[in-house]
mmCIF file as gemmi writes it, N, C-alpha and C atoms, coordinates in Angstrom:
data_model
loop_
_atom_site.group_PDB
_atom_site.id
_atom_site.type_symbol
_atom_site.label_atom_id
_atom_site.label_alt_id
_atom_site.label_comp_id
_atom_site.label_asym_id
_atom_site.label_entity_id
_atom_site.label_seq_id
_atom_site.pdbx_PDB_ins_code
_atom_site.Cartn_x
_atom_site.Cartn_y
_atom_site.Cartn_z
_atom_site.occupancy
_atom_site.B_iso_or_equiv
_atom_site.pdbx_formal_charge
_atom_site.auth_seq_id
_atom_site.auth_asym_id
_atom_site.pdbx_PDB_model_num
ATOM 1 N N . VAL Axp A 1 ? 115.896 247.682 222.393 1 0 ? 1 A 1
ATOM 2 C CA . VAL Axp A 1 ? 116.141 248.641 221.323 1 0 ? 1 A 1
ATOM 3 C C . VAL Axp A 1 ? 115.215 248.352 220.141 1 0 ? 1 A 1
ATOM 4 N N . ASP Axp A 2 ? 115.012 247.078 219.845 1 0 ? 2 A 1
ATOM 5 C CA . ASP Axp A 2 ? 114.139 246.735 218.717 1 0 ? 2 A 1
ATOM 6 C C . ASP Axp A 2 ? 112.713 247.224 218.945 1 0 ? 2 A 1
ATOM 7 N N . GLY Axp A 3 ? 112.219 247.079 220.169 1 0 ? 3 A 1
ATOM 8 C CA . GLY Axp A 3 ? 110.868 247.549 220.489 1 0 ? 3 A 1
ATOM 9 C C . GLY Axp A 3 ? 110.747 249.051 220.402 1 0 ? 3 A 1
ATOM 10 N N . LEU Axp A 4 ? 111.762 249.752 220.908 1 0 ? 4 A 1
ATOM 11 C CA . LEU Axp A 4 ? 111.765 251.21 220.844 1 0 ? 4 A 1
ATOM 12 C C . LEU Axp A 4 ? 111.783 251.677 219.395 1 0 ? 4 A 1
ATOM 13 N N . ARG Axp A 5 ? 112.631 251.051 218.594 1 0 ? 5 A 1
ATOM 14 C CA . ARG Axp A 5 ? 112.73 251.416 217.176 1 0 ? 5 A 1
ATOM 15 C C . ARG Axp A 5 ? 111.388 251.203 216.472 1 0 ? 5 A 1
ATOM 16 N N . ALA Axp A 6 ? 110.757 250.076 216.731 1 0 ? 6 A 1
ATOM 17 C CA . ALA Axp A 6 ? 109.472 249.776 216.09 1 0 ? 6 A 1
ATOM 18 C C . ALA Axp A 6 ? 108.408 250.786 216.516 1 0 ? 6 A 1
ATOM 19 N N . SER Axp A 7 ? 108.388 251.132 217.804 1 0 ? 7 A 1
ATOM 20 C CA . SER Axp A 7 ? 107.412 252.117 218.289 1 0 ? 7 A 1
ATOM 21 C C . SER Axp A 7 ? 107.664 253.493 217.674 1 0 ? 7 A 1
ATOM 22 N N . LEU Axp A 8 ? 108.92 253.884 217.631 1 0 ? 8 A 1
ATOM 23 C CA . LEU Axp A 8 ? 109.276 255.18 217.047 1 0 ? 8 A 1
ATOM 24 C C . LEU Axp A 8 ? 108.851 255.249 215.584 1 0 ? 8 A 1
ATOM 25 N N . ARG Axp A 9 ? 109.142 254.21 214.846 1 0 ? 9 A 1
ATOM 26 C CA . ARG Axp A 9 ? 108.785 254.203 213.421 1 0 ? 9 A 1
ATOM 27 C C . ARG Axp A 9 ? 107.28 254.215 213.216 1 0 ? 9 A 1
ATOM 28 N N . ALA Axp A 10 ? 106.548 253.515 214.07 1 0 ? 10 A 1
ATOM 29 C CA . ALA Axp A 10 ? 105.085 253.504 213.97 1 0 ? 10 A 1
ATOM 30 C C . ALA Axp A 10 ? 104.513 254.891 214.268 1 0 ? 10 A 1
ATOM 31 N N . ILE Axp A 11 ? 105.023 255.528 215.31 1 0 ? 11 A 1
ATOM 32 C CA . ILE Axp A 11 ? 104.55 256.871 215.666 1 0 ? 11 A 1
ATOM 33 C C . ILE Axp A 11 ? 104.829 257.849 214.536 1 0 ? 11 A 1
ATOM 34 N N . LEU Axp A 12 ? 106.045 257.804 213.999 1 0 ? 12 A 1
ATOM 35 C CA . LEU Axp A 12 ? 106.396 258.713 212.917 1 0 ? 12 A 1
ATOM 36 C C . LEU Axp A 12 ? 105.561 258.462 211.668 1 0 ? 12 A 1
ATOM 37 N N . SER Axp A 13 ? 105.304 257.21 211.37 1 0 ? 13 A 1
ATOM 38 C CA . SER Axp A 13 ? 104.463 256.888 210.215 1 0 ? 13 A 1
ATOM 39 C C . SER Axp A 13 ? 103.045 257.409 210.416 1 0 ? 13 A 1
ATOM 40 N N . ASN Axp A 14 ? 102.572 257.357 211.66 1 0 ? 14 A 1
ATOM 41 C CA . ASN Axp A 14 ? 101.217 257.84 211.966 1 0 ? 14 A 1
ATOM 42 C C . ASN Axp A 14 ? 101.078 259.348 211.815 1 0 ? 14 A 1
ATOM 43 N N . ILE Axp A 15 ? 102.171 260.074 211.901 1 0 ? 15 A 1
ATOM 44 C CA . ILE Axp A 15 ? 102.089 261.532 211.726 1 0 ? 15 A 1
ATOM 45 C C . ILE Axp A 15 ? 102.566 261.963 210.345 1 0 ? 15 A 1
ATOM 46 N N . GLY Axp A 16 ? 102.717 260.983 209.437 1 0 ? 16 A 1
ATOM 47 C CA . GLY Axp A 16 ? 103.022 261.308 208.053 1 0 ? 16 A 1
ATOM 48 C C . GLY Axp A 16 ? 104.495 261.342 207.699 1 0 ? 16 A 1
ATOM 49 N N . ARG Axp A 17 ? 105.354 260.914 208.572 1 0 ? 17 A 1
ATOM 50 C CA . ARG Axp A 17 ? 106.792 260.857 208.267 1 0 ? 17 A 1
ATOM 51 C C . ARG Axp A 17 ? 107.162 259.463 207.81 1 0 ? 17 A 1
ATOM 52 N N . ASP Axp A 18 ? 108.249 259.363 207.076 1 0 ? 18 A 1
ATOM 53 C CA . ASP Axp A 18 ? 108.753 258.058 206.651 1 0 ? 18 A 1
ATOM 54 C C . ASP Axp A 18 ? 109.508 257.448 207.831 1 0 ? 18 A 1
ATOM 55 N N . GLY Axp A 19 ? 108.833 256.623 208.593 1 0 ? 19 A 1
ATOM 56 C CA . GLY Axp A 19 ? 109.408 256.031 209.794 1 0 ? 19 A 1
ATOM 57 C C . GLY Axp A 19 ? 110.619 255.16 209.532 1 0 ? 19 A 1
ATOM 58 N N . SER Axp A 20 ? 110.757 254.657 208.309 1 0 ? 20 A 1
ATOM 59 C CA . SER Axp A 20 ? 111.881 253.764 208.011 1 0 ? 20 A 1
ATOM 60 C C . SER Axp A 20 ? 113.231 254.479 208.02 1 0 ? 20 A 1
ATOM 61 N N . THR Axp A 21 ? 113.214 255.801 207.97 1 0 ? 21 A 1
ATOM 62 C CA . THR Axp A 21 ? 114.479 256.544 207.97 1 0 ? 21 A 1
ATOM 63 C C . THR Axp A 21 ? 114.95 256.892 209.384 1 0 ? 21 A 1
ATOM 64 N N . TYR Axp A 22 ? 114.198 256.458 210.406 1 0 ? 22 A 1
ATOM 65 C CA . TYR Axp A 22 ? 114.543 256.756 211.785 1 0 ? 22 A 1
ATOM 66 C C . TYR Axp A 22 ? 114.852 255.473 212.543 1 0 ? 22 A 1
ATOM 67 N N . GLY Axp A 23 ? 115.702 255.615 213.534 1 0 ? 23 A 1
ATOM 68 C CA . GLY Axp A 23 ? 116.024 254.496 214.408 1 0 ? 23 A 1
ATOM 69 C C . GLY Axp A 23 ? 116.125 254.993 215.839 1 0 ? 23 A 1
ATOM 70 N N . ALA Axp A 24 ? 116.435 254.098 216.745 1 0 ? 24 A 1
ATOM 71 C CA . ALA Axp A 24 ? 116.562 254.479 218.148 1 0 ? 24 A 1
ATOM 72 C C . ALA Axp A 24 ? 117.663 255.515 218.33 1 0 ? 24 A 1
ATOM 73 N N . HIS Axp A 25 ? 118.69 255.442 217.522 1 0 ? 25 A 1
ATOM 74 C CA . HIS Axp A 25 ? 119.802 256.387 217.624 1 0 ? 25 A 1
ATOM 75 C C . HIS Axp A 25 ? 119.376 257.799 217.221 1 0 ? 25 A 1
ATOM 76 N N . SER Axp A 26 ? 118.301 257.905 216.446 1 0 ? 26 A 1
ATOM 77 C CA . SER Axp A 26 ? 117.787 259.221 216.059 1 0 ? 26 A 1
ATOM 78 C C . SER Axp A 26 ? 117.395 260.035 217.286 1 0 ? 26 A 1
ATOM 79 N N . LEU Axp A 27 ? 116.957 259.364 218.335 1 0 ? 27 A 1
ATOM 80 C CA . LEU Axp A 27 ? 116.562 260.063 219.548 1 0 ? 27 A 1
ATOM 81 C C . LEU Axp A 27 ? 117.772 260.695 220.226 1 0 ? 27 A 1
ATOM 82 N N . ARG Axp A 28 ? 118.908 260.042 220.139 1 0 ? 28 A 1
ATOM 83 C CA . ARG Axp A 28 ? 120.137 260.59 220.725 1 0 ? 28 A 1
ATOM 84 C C . ARG Axp A 28 ? 120.571 261.842 219.962 1 0 ? 28 A 1
ATOM 85 N N . ILE Axp A 29 ? 120.543 261.759 218.646 1 0 ? 29 A 1
ATOM 86 C CA . ILE Axp A 29 ? 120.895 262.907 217.805 1 0 ? 29 A 1
ATOM 87 C C . ILE Axp A 29 ? 119.888 264.037 218.009 1 0 ? 29 A 1
ATOM 88 N N . GLY Axp A 30 ? 118.604 263.702 217.958 1 0 ? 30 A 1
ATOM 89 C CA . GLY Axp A 30 ? 117.558 264.709 218.117 1 0 ? 30 A 1
ATOM 90 C C . GLY Axp A 30 ? 117.592 265.359 219.488 1 0 ? 30 A 1
ATOM 91 N N . GLY Axp A 31 ? 117.839 264.574 220.517 1 0 ? 31 A 1
ATOM 92 C CA . GLY Axp A 31 ? 117.898 265.111 221.874 1 0 ? 31 A 1
ATOM 93 C C . GLY Axp A 31 ? 119.05 266.085 222.046 1 0 ? 31 A 1
ATOM 94 N N . ALA Axp A 32 ? 120.23 265.694 221.582 1 0 ? 32 A 1
ATOM 95 C CA . ALA Axp A 32 ? 121.396 266.576 221.691 1 0 ? 32 A 1
ATOM 96 C C . ALA Axp A 32 ? 121.185 267.857 220.89 1 0 ? 32 A 1
ATOM 97 N N . THR Axp A 33 ? 120.619 267.732 219.7 1 0 ? 33 A 1
ATOM 98 C CA . THR Axp A 33 ? 120.365 268.9 218.852 1 0 ? 33 A 1
ATOM 99 C C . THR Axp A 33 ? 119.335 269.824 219.491 1 0 ? 33 A 1
ATOM 100 N N . ALA Axp A 34 ? 118.26 269.251 220.024 1 0 ? 34 A 1
ATOM 101 C CA . ALA Axp A 34 ? 117.213 270.057 220.661 1 0 ? 34 A 1
ATOM 102 C C . ALA Axp A 34 ? 117.753 270.787 221.881 1 0 ? 34 A 1
ATOM 103 N N . MET Axp A 35 ? 118.567 270.106 222.666 1 0 ? 35 A 1
ATOM 104 C CA . MET Axp A 35 ? 119.132 270.75 223.851 1 0 ? 35 A 1
ATOM 105 C C . MET Axp A 35 ? 120.078 271.886 223.46 1 0 ? 35 A 1
ATOM 106 N N . ALA Axp A 36 ? 120.875 271.676 222.433 1 0 ? 36 A 1
ATOM 107 C CA . ALA Axp A 36 ? 121.781 272.731 221.97 1 0 ? 36 A 1
ATOM 108 C C . ALA Axp A 36 ? 120.975 273.919 221.443 1 0 ? 36 A 1
ATOM 109 N N . PHE Axp A 37 ? 119.898 273.643 220.723 1 0 ? 37 A 1
ATOM 110 C CA . PHE Axp A 37 ? 119.033 274.695 220.2 1 0 ? 37 A 1
ATOM 111 C C . PHE Axp A 37 ? 118.435 275.521 221.335 1 0 ? 37 A 1
ATOM 112 N N . CYS Axp A 38 ? 118.161 274.87 222.467 1 0 ? 38 A 1
ATOM 113 C CA . CYS Axp A 38 ? 117.601 275.549 223.644 1 0 ? 38 A 1
ATOM 114 C C . CYS Axp A 38 ? 118.685 276.162 224.517 1 0 ? 38 A 1
ATOM 115 N N . HIS Axp A 39 ? 119.911 276.18 224.012 1 0 ? 39 A 1
ATOM 116 C CA . HIS Axp A 39 ? 121.05 276.785 224.694 1 0 ? 39 A 1
ATOM 117 C C . HIS Axp A 39 ? 121.414 276.091 226 1 0 ? 39 A 1
ATOM 118 N N . ALA Axp A 40 ? 121.205 274.773 226.062 1 0 ? 40 A 1
ATOM 119 C CA . ALA Axp A 40 ? 121.655 274.017 227.228 1 0 ? 40 A 1
ATOM 120 C C . ALA Axp A 40 ? 123.179 274.036 227.253 1 0 ? 40 A 1
ATOM 121 N N . SER Axp A 41 ? 123.732 274.036 228.43 1 0 ? 41 A 1
ATOM 122 C CA . SER Axp A 41 ? 125.193 274.047 228.542 1 0 ? 41 A 1
ATOM 123 C C . SER Axp A 41 ? 125.758 272.702 228.103 1 0 ? 41 A 1
ATOM 124 N N . ALA Axp A 42 ? 127.027 272.696 227.776 1 0 ? 42 A 1
ATOM 125 C CA . ALA Axp A 42 ? 127.702 271.459 227.373 1 0 ? 42 A 1
ATOM 126 C C . ALA Axp A 42 ? 127.607 270.419 228.477 1 0 ? 42 A 1
ATOM 127 N N . GLU Axp A 43 ? 127.734 270.858 229.725 1 0 ? 43 A 1
ATOM 128 C CA . GLU Axp A 43 ? 127.672 269.925 230.848 1 0 ? 43 A 1
ATOM 129 C C . GLU Axp A 43 ? 126.315 269.241 230.936 1 0 ? 43 A 1
ATOM 130 N N . VAL Axp A 44 ? 125.251 269.997 230.717 1 0 ? 44 A 1
ATOM 131 C CA . VAL Axp A 44 ? 123.901 269.422 230.782 1 0 ? 44 A 1
ATOM 132 C C . VAL Axp A 44 ? 123.687 268.433 229.639 1 0 ? 44 A 1
ATOM 133 N N . ILE Axp A 45 ? 124.076 268.803 228.436 1 0 ? 45 A 1
ATOM 134 C CA . ILE Axp A 45 ? 123.923 267.901 227.286 1 0 ? 45 A 1
ATOM 135 C C . ILE Axp A 45 ? 124.706 266.62 227.523 1 0 ? 45 A 1
ATOM 136 N N . LYS Axp A 46 ? 125.932 266.752 228.007 1 0 ? 46 A 1
ATOM 137 C CA . LYS Axp A 46 ? 126.761 265.572 228.268 1 0 ? 46 A 1
ATOM 138 C C . LYS Axp A 46 ? 126.143 264.701 229.359 1 0 ? 46 A 1
ATOM 139 N N . ASP Axp A 47 ? 125.592 265.335 230.386 1 0 ? 47 A 1
ATOM 140 C CA . ASP Axp A 47 ? 124.996 264.578 231.49 1 0 ? 47 A 1
ATOM 141 C C . ASP Axp A 47 ? 123.758 263.809 231.027 1 0 ? 47 A 1
ATOM 142 N N . VAL Axp A 48 ? 122.87 264.487 230.334 1 0 ? 48 A 1
ATOM 143 C CA . VAL Axp A 48 ? 121.636 263.845 229.871 1 0 ? 48 A 1
ATOM 144 C C . VAL Axp A 48 ? 121.935 262.717 228.88 1 0 ? 48 A 1
ATOM 145 N N . GLY Axp A 49 ? 122.907 262.938 228.009 1 0 ? 49 A 1
ATOM 146 C CA . GLY Axp A 49 ? 123.254 261.933 227.014 1 0 ? 49 A 1
ATOM 147 C C . GLY Axp A 49 ? 124.268 260.908 227.497 1 0 ? 49 A 1
ATOM 148 N N . ARG Axp A 50 ? 124.693 261.055 228.735 1 0 ? 50 A 1
ATOM 149 C CA . ARG Axp A 50 ? 125.677 260.146 229.337 1 0 ? 50 A 1
ATOM 150 C C . ARG Axp A 50 ? 126.987 260.105 228.552 1 0 ? 50 A 1
ATOM 151 N N . TRP Axp A 51 ? 127.449 261.28 228.119 1 0 ? 51 A 1
ATOM 152 C CA . TRP Axp A 51 ? 128.737 261.387 227.453 1 0 ? 51 A 1
ATOM 153 C C . TRP Axp A 51 ? 129.78 261.823 228.478 1 0 ? 51 A 1
ATOM 154 N N . ASN Axp A 52 ? 130.941 261.222 228.438 1 0 ? 52 A 1
ATOM 155 C CA . ASN Axp A 52 ? 132.039 261.611 229.317 1 0 ? 52 A 1
ATOM 156 C C . ASN Axp A 52 ? 133.056 262.492 228.607 1 0 ? 52 A 1
ATOM 157 N N . SER Axp A 53 ? 132.851 262.691 227.321 1 0 ? 53 A 1
ATOM 158 C CA . SER Axp A 53 ? 133.791 263.479 226.526 1 0 ? 53 A 1
ATOM 159 C C . SER Axp A 53 ? 132.995 264.462 225.675 1 0 ? 53 A 1
ATOM 160 N N . ASP Axp A 54 ? 133.695 265.125 224.776 1 0 ? 54 A 1
ATOM 161 C CA . ASP Axp A 54 ? 133.02 266.052 223.861 1 0 ? 54 A 1
ATOM 162 C C . ASP Axp A 54 ? 132.465 265.344 222.624 1 0 ? 54 A 1
ATOM 163 N N . ALA Axp A 55 ? 132.32 264.032 222.698 1 0 ? 55 A 1
ATOM 164 C CA . ALA Axp A 55 ? 131.783 263.263 221.571 1 0 ? 55 A 1
ATOM 165 C C . ALA Axp A 55 ? 130.359 263.696 221.224 1 0 ? 55 A 1
ATOM 166 N N . TYR Axp A 56 ? 129.655 264.29 222.179 1 0 ? 56 A 1
ATOM 167 C CA . TYR Axp A 56 ? 128.282 264.738 221.919 1 0 ? 56 A 1
ATOM 168 C C . TYR Axp A 56 ? 128.242 265.746 220.769 1 0 ? 56 A 1
ATOM 169 N N . LEU Axp A 57 ? 129.344 266.453 220.543 1 0 ? 57 A 1
ATOM 170 C CA . LEU Axp A 57 ? 129.378 267.459 219.475 1 0 ? 57 A 1
ATOM 171 C C . LEU Axp A 57 ? 129.108 266.845 218.103 1 0 ? 57 A 1
ATOM 172 N N . ARG Axp A 58 ? 129.438 265.567 217.925 1 0 ? 58 A 1
ATOM 173 C CA . ARG Axp A 58 ? 129.168 264.905 216.637 1 0 ? 58 A 1
ATOM 174 C C . ARG Axp A 58 ? 127.685 264.688 216.418 1 0 ? 58 A 1
ATOM 175 N N . TYR Axp A 59 ? 126.899 264.756 217.474 1 0 ? 59 A 1
ATOM 176 C CA . TYR Axp A 59 ? 125.47 264.478 217.382 1 0 ? 59 A 1
ATOM 177 C C . TYR Axp A 59 ? 124.632 265.722 217.127 1 0 ? 59 A 1
ATOM 178 N N . ILE Axp A 60 ? 125.183 266.872 217.399 1 0 ? 60 A 1
ATOM 179 C CA . ILE Axp A 60 ? 124.409 268.109 217.271 1 0 ? 60 A 1
ATOM 180 C C . ILE Axp A 60 ? 124.329 268.51 215.807 1 0 ? 60 A 1
ATOM 181 N N . ARG Axp A 61 ? 123.132 268.656 215.329 1 0 ? 61 A 1
ATOM 182 C CA . ARG Axp A 61 ? 122.887 269.069 213.95 1 0 ? 61 A 1
ATOM 183 C C . ARG Axp A 61 ? 122.501 270.535 213.957 1 0 ? 61 A 1
ATOM 184 N N . GLU Axp A 62 ? 123.057 271.287 213.04 1 0 ? 62 A 1
ATOM 185 C CA . GLU Axp A 62 ? 122.697 272.69 212.935 1 0 ? 62 A 1
ATOM 186 C C . GLU Axp A 62 ? 121.249 272.791 212.46 1 0 ? 62 A 1
ATOM 187 N N . CYS Axp A 63 ? 120.565 273.753 212.982 1 0 ? 63 A 1
ATOM 188 C CA . CYS Axp A 63 ? 119.163 273.944 212.618 1 0 ? 63 A 1
ATOM 189 C C . CYS Axp A 63 ? 119.058 274.968 211.49 1 0 ? 63 A 1
ATOM 190 N N . ARG Axp A 64 ? 118.228 274.687 210.531 1 0 ? 64 A 1
ATOM 191 C CA . ARG Axp A 64 ? 118.05 275.572 209.382 1 0 ? 64 A 1
ATOM 192 C C . ARG Axp A 64 ? 117.642 276.972 209.831 1 0 ? 64 A 1
ATOM 193 N N . GLY Axp A 65 ? 116.815 277.046 210.856 1 0 ? 65 A 1
ATOM 194 C CA . GLY Axp A 65 ? 116.385 278.345 211.372 1 0 ? 65 A 1
ATOM 195 C C . GLY Axp A 65 ? 117.549 279.179 211.874 1 0 ? 65 A 1
ATOM 196 N N . ASP Axp A 66 ? 118.529 278.511 212.514 1 0 ? 66 A 1
ATOM 197 C CA . ASP Axp A 66 ? 119.716 279.236 212.98 1 0 ? 66 A 1
ATOM 198 C C . ASP Axp A 66 ? 120.48 279.802 211.798 1 0 ? 66 A 1
ATOM 199 N N . TYR Axp A 67 ? 120.67 278.994 210.76 1 0 ? 67 A 1
ATOM 200 C CA . TYR Axp A 67 ? 121.385 279.467 209.574 1 0 ? 67 A 1
ATOM 201 C C . TYR Axp A 67 ? 120.674 280.655 208.941 1 0 ? 67 A 1
ATOM 202 N N . MET Axp A 68 ? 119.365 280.572 208.842 1 0 ? 68 A 1
ATOM 203 C CA . MET Axp A 68 ? 118.613 281.669 208.241 1 0 ? 68 A 1
ATOM 204 C C . MET Axp A 68 ? 118.748 282.932 209.088 1 0 ? 68 A 1
ATOM 205 N N . SER Axp A 69 ? 118.736 282.778 210.4 1 0 ? 69 A 1
ATOM 206 C CA . SER Axp A 69 ? 118.895 283.923 211.285 1 0 ? 69 A 1
ATOM 207 C C . SER Axp A 69 ? 120.267 284.56 211.107 1 0 ? 69 A 1
ATOM 208 N N . TYR Axp A 70 ? 121.306 283.735 211.02 1 0 ? 70 A 1
ATOM 209 C CA . TYR Axp A 70 ? 122.657 284.257 210.804 1 0 ? 70 A 1
ATOM 210 C C . TYR Axp A 70 ? 122.734 284.999 209.476 1 0 ? 70 A 1
ATOM 211 N N . MET Axp A 71 ? 122.193 284.404 208.437 1 0 ? 71 A 1
ATOM 212 C CA . MET Axp A 71 ? 122.265 285.021 207.114 1 0 ? 71 A 1
ATOM 213 C C . MET Axp A 71 ? 121.501 286.344 207.083 1 0 ? 71 A 1
ATOM 214 N N . THR Axp A 72 ? 120.358 286.4 207.737 1 0 ? 72 A 1
ATOM 215 C CA . THR Axp A 72 ? 119.587 287.637 207.786 1 0 ? 72 A 1
ATOM 216 C C . THR Axp A 72 ? 120.377 288.727 208.483 1 0 ? 72 A 1
ATOM 217 N N . ARG Axp A 73 ? 121.007 288.378 209.601 1 0 ? 73 A 1
ATOM 218 C CA . ARG Axp A 73 ? 121.792 289.374 210.328 1 0 ? 73 A 1
ATOM 219 C C . ARG Axp A 73 ? 123.026 289.813 209.536 1 0 ? 73 A 1
ATOM 220 N N . ILE Axp A 74 ? 123.672 288.865 208.857 1 0 ? 74 A 1
ATOM 221 C CA . ILE Axp A 74 ? 124.847 289.217 208.053 1 0 ? 74 A 1
ATOM 222 C C . ILE Axp A 74 ? 124.452 290.154 206.916 1 0 ? 74 A 1
ATOM 223 N N . CYS Axp A 75 ? 123.357 289.822 206.234 1 0 ? 75 A 1
ATOM 224 C CA . CYS Axp A 75 ? 122.943 290.618 205.073 1 0 ? 75 A 1
ATOM 225 C C . CYS Axp A 75 ? 122.432 291.996 205.461 1 0 ? 75 A 1
ATOM 226 N N . SER Axp A 76 ? 121.977 292.166 206.687 1 0 ? 76 A 1
ATOM 227 C CA . SER Axp A 76 ? 121.461 293.468 207.089 1 0 ? 76 A 1
ATOM 228 C C . SER Axp A 76 ? 122.448 294.243 207.957 1 0 ? 76 A 1
ATOM 229 N N . ALA Axp A 77 ? 123.664 293.727 208.1 1 0 ? 77 A 1
ATOM 230 C CA . ALA Axp A 77 ? 124.66 294.407 208.932 1 0 ? 77 A 1
ATOM 231 C C . ALA Axp A 77 ? 125.05 295.742 208.318 1 0 ? 77 A 1
ATOM 232 N N . ASP Axp A 78 ? 125.138 296.764 209.145 1 0 ? 78 A 1
ATOM 233 C CA . ASP Axp A 78 ? 125.548 298.095 208.712 1 0 ? 78 A 1
ATOM 234 C C . ASP Axp A 78 ? 127.056 298.177 208.882 1 0 ? 78 A 1
ATOM 235 N N . VAL Axp A 79 ? 127.761 298.174 207.779 1 0 ? 79 A 1
ATOM 236 C CA . VAL Axp A 79 ? 129.227 298.213 207.835 1 0 ? 79 A 1
ATOM 237 C C . VAL Axp A 79 ? 129.736 299.455 207.116 1 0 ? 79 A 1
ATOM 238 N N . ASP Axp A 80 ? 130.861 299.927 207.588 1 0 ? 80 A 1
ATOM 239 C CA . ASP Axp A 80 ? 131.519 301.068 206.95 1 0 ? 80 A 1
ATOM 240 C C . ASP Axp A 80 ? 132.595 300.562 206.014 1 0 ? 80 A 1
ATOM 241 N N . ASP Axp A 81 ? 132.88 301.375 205.023 1 0 ? 81 A 1
ATOM 242 C CA . ASP Axp A 81 ? 134.007 301.094 204.148 1 0 ? 81 A 1
ATOM 243 C C . ASP Axp A 81 ? 135.23 301.695 204.824 1 0 ? 81 A 1
ATOM 244 N N . MET Axp A 82 ? 135.884 300.878 205.64 1 0 ? 82 A 1
ATOM 245 C CA . MET Axp A 82 ? 137.005 301.377 206.425 1 0 ? 82 A 1
ATOM 246 C C . MET Axp A 82 ? 138.164 301.81 205.542 1 0 ? 82 A 1
ATOM 247 N N . GLU Axp A 83 ? 138.34 301.186 204.407 1 0 ? 83 A 1
ATOM 248 C CA . GLU Axp A 83 ? 139.441 301.542 203.513 1 0 ? 83 A 1
ATOM 249 C C . GLU Axp A 83 ? 139.263 302.959 202.992 1 0 ? 83 A 1
ATOM 250 N N . ALA Axp A 84 ? 138.025 303.329 202.671 1 0 ? 84 A 1
ATOM 251 C CA . ALA Axp A 84 ? 137.779 304.671 202.148 1 0 ? 84 A 1
ATOM 252 C C . ALA Axp A 84 ? 138.048 305.736 203.208 1 0 ? 84 A 1
ATOM 253 N N . ASP Axp A 85 ? 137.904 305.381 204.486 1 0 ? 85 A 1
ATOM 254 C CA . ASP Axp A 85 ? 138.133 306.333 205.567 1 0 ? 85 A 1
ATOM 255 C C . ASP Axp A 85 ? 139.601 306.415 205.977 1 0 ? 85 A 1
ATOM 256 N N . HIS Axp A 86 ? 140.409 305.514 205.468 1 0 ? 86 A 1
ATOM 257 C CA . HIS Axp A 86 ? 141.804 305.439 205.877 1 0 ? 86 A 1
ATOM 258 C C . HIS Axp A 86 ? 142.639 306.481 205.145 1 0 ? 86 A 1
ATOM 259 N N . LEU Axp A 87 ? 143.43 307.194 205.904 1 0 ? 87 A 1
ATOM 260 C CA . LEU Axp A 87 ? 144.359 308.16 205.314 1 0 ? 87 A 1
ATOM 261 C C . LEU Axp A 87 ? 145.754 307.577 205.391 1 0 ? 87 A 1
ATOM 262 N N . ASP Axp A 88 ? 146.464 307.612 204.316 1 0 ? 88 A 1
ATOM 263 C CA . ASP Axp A 88 ? 147.808 307.05 204.282 1 0 ? 88 A 1
ATOM 264 C C . ASP Axp A 88 ? 148.821 308.169 204.531 1 0 ? 88 A 1
ATOM 265 N N . LEU Axp A 89 ? 148.947 308.546 205.788 1 0 ? 89 A 1
ATOM 266 C CA . LEU Axp A 89 ? 149.849 309.63 206.147 1 0 ? 89 A 1
ATOM 267 C C . LEU Axp A 89 ? 150.92 309.102 207.084 1 0 ? 89 A 1
ATOM 268 N N . ASP Axp A 90 ? 152.091 309.602 206.917 1 0 ? 90 A 1
ATOM 269 C CA . ASP Axp A 90 ? 153.149 309.278 207.866 1 0 ? 90 A 1
ATOM 270 C C . ASP Axp A 90 ? 152.965 310.141 209.107 1 0 ? 90 A 1
ATOM 271 N N . ALA Axp A 91 ? 153.381 309.651 210.237 1 0 ? 91 A 1
ATOM 272 C CA . ALA Axp A 91 ? 153.217 310.376 211.495 1 0 ? 91 A 1
ATOM 273 C C . ALA Axp A 91 ? 153.906 311.726 211.468 1 0 ? 91 A 1
ATOM 274 N N . HIS Axp A 92 ? 155.024 311.839 210.747 1 0 ? 92 A 1
ATOM 275 C CA . HIS Axp A 92 ? 155.737 313.12 210.724 1 0 ? 92 A 1
ATOM 276 C C . HIS Axp A 92 ? 155.021 314.173 209.87 1 0 ? 92 A 1
ATOM 277 N N . ASP Axp A 93 ? 154.024 313.764 209.073 1 0 ? 93 A 1
ATOM 278 C CA . ASP Axp A 93 ? 153.262 314.719 208.267 1 0 ? 93 A 1
ATOM 279 C C . ASP Axp A 93 ? 152.142 315.375 209.072 1 0 ? 93 A 1
ATOM 280 N N . LEU Axp A 94 ? 151.905 314.911 210.287 1 0 ? 94 A 1
ATOM 281 C CA . LEU Axp A 94 ? 150.813 315.424 211.099 1 0 ? 94 A 1
ATOM 282 C C . LEU Axp A 94 ? 151.315 316.439 212.102 1 0 ? 94 A 1
ATOM 283 N N . ASP Axp A 95 ? 150.472 317.417 212.414 1 0 ? 95 A 1
ATOM 284 C CA . ASP Axp A 95 ? 150.775 318.325 213.507 1 0 ? 95 A 1
ATOM 285 C C . ASP Axp A 95 ? 149.595 318.325 214.463 1 0 ? 95 A 1
ATOM 286 N N . ASP Axp A 96 ? 149.645 319.105 215.511 1 0 ? 96 A 1
ATOM 287 C CA . ASP Axp A 96 ? 148.601 319.101 216.53 1 0 ? 96 A 1
ATOM 288 C C . ASP Axp A 96 ? 147.222 319.437 215.975 1 0 ? 96 A 1
ATOM 289 N N . SER Axp A 97 ? 147.14 320.213 214.908 1 0 ? 97 A 1
ATOM 290 C CA . SER Axp A 97 ? 145.828 320.58 214.347 1 0 ? 97 A 1
ATOM 291 C C . SER Axp A 97 ? 145.113 319.394 213.722 1 0 ? 97 A 1
ATOM 292 N N . ASP Axp A 98 ? 145.854 318.332 213.402 1 0 ? 98 A 1
ATOM 293 C CA . ASP Axp A 98 ? 145.235 317.142 212.822 1 0 ? 98 A 1
ATOM 294 C C . ASP Axp A 98 ? 144.487 316.302 213.86 1 0 ? 98 A 1
ATOM 295 N N . TYR Axp A 99 ? 144.657 316.594 215.131 1 0 ? 99 A 1
ATOM 296 C CA . TYR Axp A 99 ? 144.05 315.801 216.204 1 0 ? 99 A 1
ATOM 297 C C . TYR Axp A 99 ? 142.911 316.518 216.879 1 0 ? 99 A 1
ATOM 298 N N . VAL Axp A 100 ? 142.307 317.503 216.244 1 0 ? 100 A 1
ATOM 299 C CA . VAL Axp A 100 ? 141.216 318.262 216.84 1 0 ? 100 A 1
ATOM 300 C C . VAL Axp A 100 ? 139.933 317.504 216.767 1 0 ? 100 A 1
């Protein structure tokens, strides 16, 4: 583990990242997150990460791109004002002509 950690930090430092903020466990978190982002099934993520339970869910980090996509879709959703379309009528006030 020490060798892997040292190699990971050296590689990250070489590409301009602060390698000291990463450890061998970062690969477990990153792997689970990447697989979830690629829509891998829970079974595949658990198998690759050697999880026997749903503990893998603690490792998956939400991706900023996903959040931005959700927010864009929410903000551009075409919604009706259902309250304005609602008529407050009792059933006995209606006749057959109201159902045309």
